[in-house]
N, C-alpha and C positions, 0 to 999 in steps of 0.2 A: 420354810423349812428345807434344809438341804439334806437329801438322802443319797447315800453311796450304795449302790447295789451290786453285789458280787454276782456275776452272770454265768459262773461256771466255766468249765473247760472249753465250751464252744457251742455245743448243740443246745438248743433251747429246752429240750426235755429235762435238763439237769438244773434248770431254774427252780427255785423254791416257790411255793404258792404266794408267800410274802413278797418276793421279788417280782413275780408277775403282777400282782396288784398294785405295787408302788409305781412300776413301769407304765401300766394301763392308766394310772391316774395322773401321771406327769404332765405338768404344762410346759416344761423345758426338759429336754434330754441332752446330756453331755457324754460324748464318747468318742472312741476312734471311728474311722469311717466304716470299717467292717461291723463294728457294734451297732452304729446308727443304722445301718442298711438292714440289720436283723429286725429292727423295730420300726421300719419306715411307715407301716400302716397305722401307727399310734396317732399320728396327726399332731404331735407336739412340735413346738419350736425346738430347733436343734443347735448345738454348738460343737464344733469339731475340738476334741481334746488334743493339743499339740504339745510341743516342748515348752511353751511359754507358760509354766505353772504359776508364776507370780502374777502375770496377766489374768490368768483364769481365776485366781482366788480374789483378785480385785473386782472382776466381772461378777462372780458368784455373790460377793457382799452386797452388791447393788440390787440383787434379785432374791433376797431371803423372804420376801413377802410372796413369792410364788412357789409351786411344788416343783422343785428342781431336783432331778434324778441324774446323778453321775454314774455311769456305767463302768464297772471294773471287771477286767478279765479274771476269771477265777475267783479267789477270795480277795476282798479289798486290802486286807491286812497281811497277806503273804506276798511281800514285795510288790504291793500294789499302791494305788494313789490314796488309800485310806489313811496311811500314816501322815502323809503330807497335810491332807485336809484336817485331820484330827489335831494337828500342830497349830492350825490357824483359825479353827472355829470352835467355840466352847460347846459343851455337851448339849445344852439347850437349843442350839442352832443346827446340830448335826445328829443324824442317826446313821448307823452303819449296819447294813444287812449282810451277813455273811453268805458266801457262796462256796460251792465245791471248788477247791483249788485244783490246779493241773496235777500237783504234787500228790494229793489225796486220791484223785482219779487214777493216776498211774500206779500208786501203791495198791489200791484195790484190784485193779486189772492184773497185776503181777503178784498178788497175794504176799505183799511185803508189809509186815506190821510196822506201825509207826511209832511204837512206844519209846525208842531210844534214837529216833531219827534226828539228825542234825540237818537243819535246812539253811541254805545260803543261795546266792545268785551271782550271775556274772554279768548282769545287765549294766553296761556302762562302767564296769569296773573290773579290776584285775583280782580274781579270787585268791584267797590264802590257800595255796595248794598244800602247804605243809599241815595246816589245820585239817584240811580234807583228808589228808593221808593219815592223820592221827586218830580219825573217827572210824568206827567200824561200819557205820550206815549213814550215808549222806544223800541229800536230795538237792538238786541244783536246777534253778529256772535258768536257762541259757539264753544267749543271744548269738548273733551271727558271727562274732569274732571269737568268743570263748565257747566253742561248740563242742559236741561229743568227742571229735577227733582231738582238739586241743586238750581236753581233760584227760583223755587216754594217754596222750603223749607225756603230759605232766606227771601222771602217775608211774608210767613206765620209766621216765628219767630218774625217778626216786626209788627204782629197784622194785616196784609193785606191779602186779598184774591183777588188779581188782575186776570184778564182774561189773559191767555196766548194764543197766536196764534203760533203754532208750525209747521214750514214747513219741512218736511223730504224729502230728496232726490229730491230737487226741479228741475223741468224740465225734470226729468227722467221718464221712464215708470211706475216706482213704486212710484211716488210722492204721498205724503199724506199730508194733512193740517188739523190740529186739532185746534179747538177753545174751550177752557174749563178753568174752574176756577183753580187756583193754587192747590187747595185742592184735585183736580181729576187728577193731572199730574202723569203719570206712571213713573217708575224708568228707562226706557230705550227707547231711540228712535234712529232711523238711523241718518245719517248726517243731521244736521238741522240748522235752523235759527229761532230765537224767536222774537216776538213782545209782550210786556208787556203793558197791558192797565190798568193803575191805576185809575179806574173810581171813581170819587168822588161825 
């Protein structure tokens, strides 16, 4: 059985009890280097999750008789690996355990309700900034190319100056959360997630 476990925003205290149990019972753990280091004491066989997702899927298919756990940052289905694996494995071979996404975490920290939140990502792609500008409340999982500064500049170019809530290093000891107008956004932030409030 293949299990995808959402491990939350980073700190292990945000893992669910179900996630803890699945990880502790795993024979094989698959994840990024930082994720695998978090669970180095489990004693399971490990495989690094890299950009070769087709190779990973073939490798996983050969190990469905084992208890394989794929570690996913945040929630596996919020711009995570869950979507790719769900497209390649039938429900009887795959279970997905949700986790707290970095977006959920940031919204909770900033007291922003998620009822009408539009969620998008800049990971490996150019966001639709016109769509972002058209929504009142947007959450974006960022990368190092389309970062808070690039988002702010794209909004300012459209004649908007929305409020950006920027969460850096969420759930870690050096977590920082900034709430500021796009015009005041700095050029560099550590690993982050952004909520954009287009107040009208």
